[in-house]
C-alpha positions as a LaTeX table, in Angstrom:
\begin{tabular}{lrrr}
\hline
Residue & $x$ (\AA) & $y$ (\AA) & $z$ (\AA) \\
\hline
Met1 & $-2.20$ & 18.06 & $-0.53$ \\
Arg2 & 1.34 & 16.72 & $-0.18$ \\
Asn3 & 1.82 & 18.70 & 3.02 \\
Ile4 & $-1.36$ & 17.13 & 4.40 \\
Leu5 & $-0.11$ & 13.69 & 3.45 \\
Arg6 & 3.20 & 14.32 & 5.14 \\
Ala7 & 1.52 & 15.57 & 8.33 \\
Val8 & $-0.77$ & 12.54 & 8.56 \\
Ala9 & 1.58 & 9.79 & 7.53 \\
Ala10 & 4.90 & 10.75 & 9.14 \\
Pro11 & 3.83 & 10.19 & 12.76 \\
Met12 & 2.09 & 6.96 & 11.80 \\
Phe13 & 5.05 & 5.31 & 10.15 \\
Ala14 & 7.67 & 6.68 & 12.50 \\
Ala15 & 5.74 & 5.61 & 15.58 \\
Ala16 & 5.17 & 2.14 & 14.13 \\
Phe17 & 8.89 & 1.69 & 13.69 \\
Ile18 & 9.65 & 3.02 & 17.15 \\
Leu19 & 7.07 & 0.78 & 18.78 \\
Ala20 & 8.70 & $-2.20$ & 17.09 \\
Thr21 & 12.23 & $-0.87$ & 17.79 \\
Leu22 & 12.95 & $-1.15$ & 14.09 \\
Ala23 & 13.86 & 2.43 & 13.17 \\
Ala24 & 17.09 & 2.67 & 11.20 \\
Pro25 & 18.66 & 5.51 & 9.19 \\
Ala26 & 19.08 & 5.21 & 5.46 \\
Asn27 & 22.72 & 5.08 & 4.41 \\
Ala28 & 24.07 & 7.92 & 2.32 \\
Asp29 & 25.30 & 5.55 & $-0.39$ \\
Thr30 & 22.01 & 3.72 & $-0.92$ \\
Thr31 & 20.48 & 3.33 & $-4.36$ \\
Pro32 & 17.49 & 5.46 & $-5.44$ \\
Gly33 & 14.57 & 4.33 & $-3.31$ \\
Gly34 & 16.60 & 4.26 & $-0.13$ \\
Thr35 & 17.89 & 0.69 & $-0.18$ \\
Ser36 & 21.29 & $-0.82$ & $-0.88$ \\
Glu37 & 19.73 & $-4.09$ & $-2.09$ \\
Ser38 & 19.61 & $-4.95$ & $-5.76$ \\
Asp39 & 16.28 & $-5.76$ & $-7.40$ \\
Ala40 & 17.23 & $-9.44$ & $-7.22$ \\
Glu41 & 17.88 & $-9.16$ & $-3.48$ \\
Leu42 & 14.54 & $-7.40$ & $-2.98$ \\
Ala43 & 12.87 & $-10.21$ & $-4.91$ \\
Gln44 & 14.43 & $-12.72$ & $-2.53$ \\
Glu45 & 13.21 & $-10.68$ & 0.45 \\
Trp46 & 9.73 & $-10.71$ & $-1.11$ \\
Gln47 & 9.85 & $-14.49$ & $-1.43$ \\
Thr48 & 11.07 & $-14.92$ & 2.15 \\
Ala49 & 8.23 & $-12.73$ & 3.46 \\
Tyr50 & 5.71 & $-14.65$ & 1.35 \\
Asp51 & 7.00 & $-18.05$ & 2.50 \\
Thr52 & 7.24 & $-16.99$ & 6.15 \\
Tyr53 & 4.07 & $-14.97$ & 6.67 \\
His54 & 1.73 & $-16.29$ & 3.91 \\
Phe55 & 0.42 & $-12.76$ & 3.55 \\
Thr56 & $-2.06$ & $-13.61$ & 0.77 \\
Asp57 & $-4.01$ & $-15.77$ & 3.25 \\
Asn58 & $-6.79$ & $-13.65$ & 4.76 \\
Thr59 & $-7.94$ & $-16.25$ & 7.28 \\
Pro60 & $-8.59$ & $-14.40$ & 10.58 \\
Pro61 & $-6.03$ & $-15.06$ & 13.32 \\
Ala62 & $-6.93$ & $-17.82$ & 15.77 \\
Pro63 & $-8.27$ & $-16.74$ & 19.18 \\
Gly64 & $-5.44$ & $-16.36$ & 21.65 \\
Ser65 & $-2.82$ & $-15.97$ & 18.92 \\
Gly66 & $-1.99$ & $-12.44$ & 19.99 \\
Arg67 & $-3.05$ & $-11.02$ & 16.62 \\
Ser68 & $-6.24$ & $-9.33$ & 15.42 \\
Gln69 & $-7.90$ & $-8.06$ & 12.25 \\
Val70 & $-9.84$ & $-4.84$ & 11.68 \\
Thr71 & $-11.75$ & $-4.08$ & 8.45 \\
Asn72 & $-12.65$ & $-0.57$ & 7.26 \\
Ser73 & $-14.19$ & 0.72 & 4.04 \\
Ile74 & $-13.58$ & 4.10 & 2.41 \\
Ser75 & $-14.93$ & 5.57 & $-0.83$ \\
Val76 & $-14.36$ & 8.49 & $-3.15$ \\
Val77 & $-16.12$ & 9.67 & $-6.33$ \\
Ile78 & $-13.80$ & 10.57 & $-9.21$ \\
Asn79 & $-14.97$ & 12.56 & $-12.21$ \\
Ala80 & $-13.60$ & 10.17 & $-14.84$ \\
Pro81 & $-14.87$ & 7.00 & $-16.56$ \\
Ala82 & $-14.51$ & 3.72 & $-14.67$ \\
Ser83 & $-12.13$ & 2.05 & $-17.13$ \\
Thr84 & $-9.82$ & 5.06 & $-17.18$ \\
Thr85 & $-9.92$ & 5.42 & $-13.40$ \\
Phe86 & $-9.17$ & 1.72 & $-12.92$ \\
Cys87 & $-6.08$ & 1.84 & $-15.15$ \\
Lys88 & $-4.62$ & 4.93 & $-13.50$ \\
Tyr89 & $-5.57$ & 4.12 & $-9.90$ \\
Ser90 & $-4.35$ & 0.51 & $-10.01$ \\
Asp91 & $-0.89$ & 1.37 & $-11.37$ \\
Phe92 & 1.21 & 1.70 & $-8.21$ \\
Asn93 & 3.86 & 3.67 & $-10.08$ \\
Asn94 & 1.23 & 6.41 & $-10.30$ \\
His95 & 1.18 & 6.51 & $-6.50$ \\
Ile96 & 4.74 & 7.89 & $-6.51$ \\
Gly97 & 4.32 & 11.59 & $-5.78$ \\
Met98 & 0.79 & 11.05 & $-4.49$ \\
Asn99 & 2.29 & 9.37 & $-1.41$ \\
Pro100 & 5.17 & 11.76 & $-0.56$ \\
Phe101 & 7.24 & 8.98 & 1.00 \\
Leu102 & 6.94 & 6.41 & $-1.80$ \\
Lys103 & 10.17 & 6.48 & $-3.81$ \\
Arg104 & 10.17 & 3.31 & $-5.85$ \\
Val105 & 8.04 & 0.32 & $-6.84$ \\
Val106 & 9.97 & $-2.78$ & $-7.91$ \\
Thr107 & 7.95 & $-5.38$ & $-9.81$ \\
His108 & 9.54 & $-8.80$ & $-9.39$ \\
Lys109 & 7.15 & $-10.83$ & $-11.51$ \\
Glu110 & 4.07 & $-10.21$ & $-13.62$ \\
Trp111 & 1.92 & $-12.84$ & $-15.30$ \\
Arg112 & $-1.62$ & $-13.58$ & $-16.43$ \\
Ala113 & $-3.93$ & $-16.43$ & $-15.51$ \\
Gly114 & $-7.12$ & $-16.20$ & $-17.53$ \\
Ala115 & $-8.40$ & $-12.64$ & $-17.29$ \\
Thr116 & $-6.42$ & $-11.88$ & $-14.11$ \\
Thr117 & $-3.04$ & $-10.14$ & $-14.04$ \\
Tyr118 & $-0.75$ & $-10.92$ & $-11.10$ \\
Arg119 & 2.07 & $-8.68$ & $-9.90$ \\
Asn120 & 4.59 & $-9.47$ & $-7.17$ \\
Leu121 & 6.17 & $-6.20$ & $-6.06$ \\
Thr122 & 7.95 & $-4.28$ & $-3.33$ \\
Ala123 & 7.14 & $-0.66$ & $-2.51$ \\
Ile124 & 9.94 & 1.36 & $-0.92$ \\
Glu125 & 9.25 & 4.43 & 1.20 \\
Glu126 & 11.62 & 6.94 & 2.80 \\
Ile127 & 10.07 & 8.49 & 5.91 \\
Pro128 & 11.78 & 11.48 & 7.55 \\
Tyr129 & 11.74 & 11.40 & 11.33 \\
Glu130 & 13.64 & 13.60 & 13.78 \\
Gly131 & 16.54 & 14.33 & 11.48 \\
Thr132 & 16.96 & 10.85 & 10.06 \\
Thr133 & 15.25 & 8.75 & 7.40 \\
Val134 & 13.40 & 5.52 & 8.06 \\
Val135 & 13.27 & 3.13 & 5.10 \\
Ser136 & 10.15 & 0.98 & 4.88 \\
Lys137 & 9.72 & $-1.92$ & 2.47 \\
Thr138 & 6.27 & $-3.35$ & 1.78 \\
His139 & 6.13 & $-6.69$ & $-0.03$ \\
Ala140 & 2.87 & $-7.23$ & $-1.90$ \\
Gln141 & 0.95 & $-9.23$ & $-4.45$ \\
Gln142 & $-1.55$ & $-7.38$ & $-6.62$ \\
Arg143 & $-4.25$ & $-9.19$ & $-8.61$ \\
Leu144 & $-6.05$ & $-7.12$ & $-11.25$ \\
His145 & $-9.44$ & $-8.03$ & $-12.71$ \\
Pro146 & $-9.97$ & $-5.36$ & $-15.41$ \\
Asn147 & $-13.00$ & $-7.09$ & $-16.92$ \\
Lys148 & $-14.77$ & $-6.82$ & $-13.55$ \\
Leu149 & $-13.23$ & $-3.45$ & $-12.58$ \\
Tyr150 & $-11.63$ & $-4.38$ & $-9.29$ \\
Tyr151 & $-8.24$ & $-5.37$ & $-7.95$ \\
Glu152 & $-6.91$ & $-6.99$ & $-4.79$ \\
Thr153 & $-3.65$ & $-6.42$ & $-2.96$ \\
Asp154 & $-2.18$ & $-8.40$ & $-0.08$ \\
Ser155 & 0.94 & $-7.06$ & 1.62 \\
Trp156 & 3.35 & $-7.50$ & 4.49 \\
Ser157 & 5.67 & $-4.98$ & 6.18 \\
Glu158 & 7.45 & $-4.52$ & 9.48 \\
Pro159 & 6.44 & $-4.75$ & 12.29 \\
Asn160 & 4.63 & $-7.86$ & 10.97 \\
Val161 & 1.65 & $-5.91$ & 9.61 \\
Val162 & $-0.48$ & $-7.64$ & 6.97 \\
Thr163 & $-2.99$ & $-5.73$ & 4.85 \\
His164 & $-5.66$ & $-7.15$ & 2.55 \\
Gln165 & $-7.30$ & $-4.77$ & 0.09 \\
Lys166 & $-10.14$ & $-5.08$ & $-2.41$ \\
Ile167 & $-10.66$ & $-1.94$ & $-4.49$ \\
Thr168 & $-13.78$ & $-1.74$ & $-6.65$ \\
Phe169 & $-14.65$ & 0.75 & $-9.41$ \\
Thr170 & $-18.37$ & 1.40 & $-9.96$ \\
Ala171 & $-19.53$ & 3.43 & $-12.96$ \\
Leu172 & $-21.87$ & 6.30 & $-12.03$ \\
Pro173 & $-24.04$ & 8.55 & $-14.23$ \\
Gly174 & $-22.25$ & 11.42 & $-15.92$ \\
Gly175 & $-19.04$ & 9.50 & $-16.56$ \\
Lys176 & $-18.04$ & 9.40 & $-12.89$ \\
Thr177 & $-16.63$ & 6.50 & $-10.88$ \\
Lys178 & $-17.07$ & 5.48 & $-7.27$ \\
Val179 & $-13.89$ & 3.91 & $-5.92$ \\
Thr180 & $-14.35$ & 1.84 & $-2.78$ \\
Glu181 & $-11.43$ & 0.45 & $-0.80$ \\
Asn182 & $-12.20$ & $-2.42$ & 1.54 \\
Leu183 & $-9.20$ & $-2.62$ & 3.86 \\
Thr184 & $-8.42$ & $-5.39$ & 6.33 \\
Phe185 & $-5.48$ & $-4.80$ & 8.66 \\
Glu186 & $-3.85$ & $-7.56$ & 10.68 \\
Ala187 & $-1.29$ & $-6.92$ & 13.40 \\
Asp188 & $-0.33$ & $-7.83$ & 16.96 \\
Asp189 & $-3.05$ & $-7.02$ & 19.49 \\
Ser190 & $-0.95$ & $-4.19$ & 20.95 \\
Leu191 & $-0.71$ & $-2.46$ & 17.56 \\
Ile192 & $-3.95$ & $-3.28$ & 15.74 \\
Asp193 & $-5.96$ & $-0.18$ & 16.73 \\
Phe194 & $-3.08$ & 2.11 & 15.85 \\
Val195 & $-2.38$ & 0.33 & 12.55 \\
Ala196 & $-6.04$ & 0.26 & 11.45 \\
Ala197 & $-6.82$ & 3.88 & 12.35 \\
Asn198 & $-3.69$ & 5.39 & 10.87 \\
Gly199 & $-3.57$ & 3.02 & 7.90 \\
Thr200 & $-7.13$ & 3.97 & 6.99 \\
Ala201 & $-6.33$ & 7.69 & 7.34 \\
Ser202 & $-3.30$ & 7.26 & 5.07 \\
His203 & $-5.41$ & 5.51 & 2.43 \\
Gln204 & $-7.99$ & 8.30 & 2.60 \\
Gln205 & $-5.31$ & 10.90 & 1.94 \\
Leu206 & $-3.97$ & 8.85 & $-0.98$ \\
Gln207 & $-7.49$ & 8.55 & $-2.39$ \\
Gln208 & $-7.87$ & 12.32 & $-2.39$ \\
Ala209 & $-4.47$ & 12.82 & $-4.01$ \\
Leu210 & $-5.29$ & 10.31 & $-6.77$ \\
Lys211 & $-8.71$ & 11.89 & $-7.30$ \\
Gln212 & $-7.13$ & 15.31 & $-7.75$ \\
Ala213 & $-4.44$ & 13.98 & $-10.09$ \\
Ile214 & $-6.87$ & 12.01 & $-12.26$ \\
Glu215 & $-9.44$ & 14.79 & $-12.52$ \\
Ser216 & $-6.80$ & 17.44 & $-13.29$ \\
Gly217 & $-5.17$ & 15.34 & $-16.01$ \\
Glu218 & $-1.90$ & 15.04 & $-14.09$ \\
Leu219 & $-2.38$ & 11.28 & $-14.44$ \\
\hline
\end{tabular}
């Protein structure tokens, strides 16, 4: 499964960086997770991205803005109860190892408002490409609604790609759970088809990896 993930995701991420002329090698003396920034510096980068791009706003881009949105939906059935699946699937630290490039998740702030838990976080990936390593940082806000068995995630990453996710967990007979990811990708017009197609494929591979890990007891 990890080899499949690597084969699907490596060209996607590497090409995205090349298209944006943003590829850069990771330094040998970086901290675990491929960055030299401290957690405090990553938190400041998160805040700058949030203030600049307003990535939690899912209003469609205005006509003529040069940006577009594409929405796709993918589902998987996991042989585990809905509450258990929700807890394991929604913990992004559990995605480390399921996504072979994800090295670290830094949570900057976590708080509750009513029944909703909010998390501001940065996910750090190291992507091998042609003998070097591309470091990708995704700044995100996750909102968990455990009483209603769904969570939402809004994120921003280079090259100015915004993703809105709503992941629902539906209990099925026999103690199984249907997990549905509704994914909305926003990017420049020249990149949107590439981002949506490859982003959806990457999420499908992650779904399968999480399904296998949850059902096997690895998670």
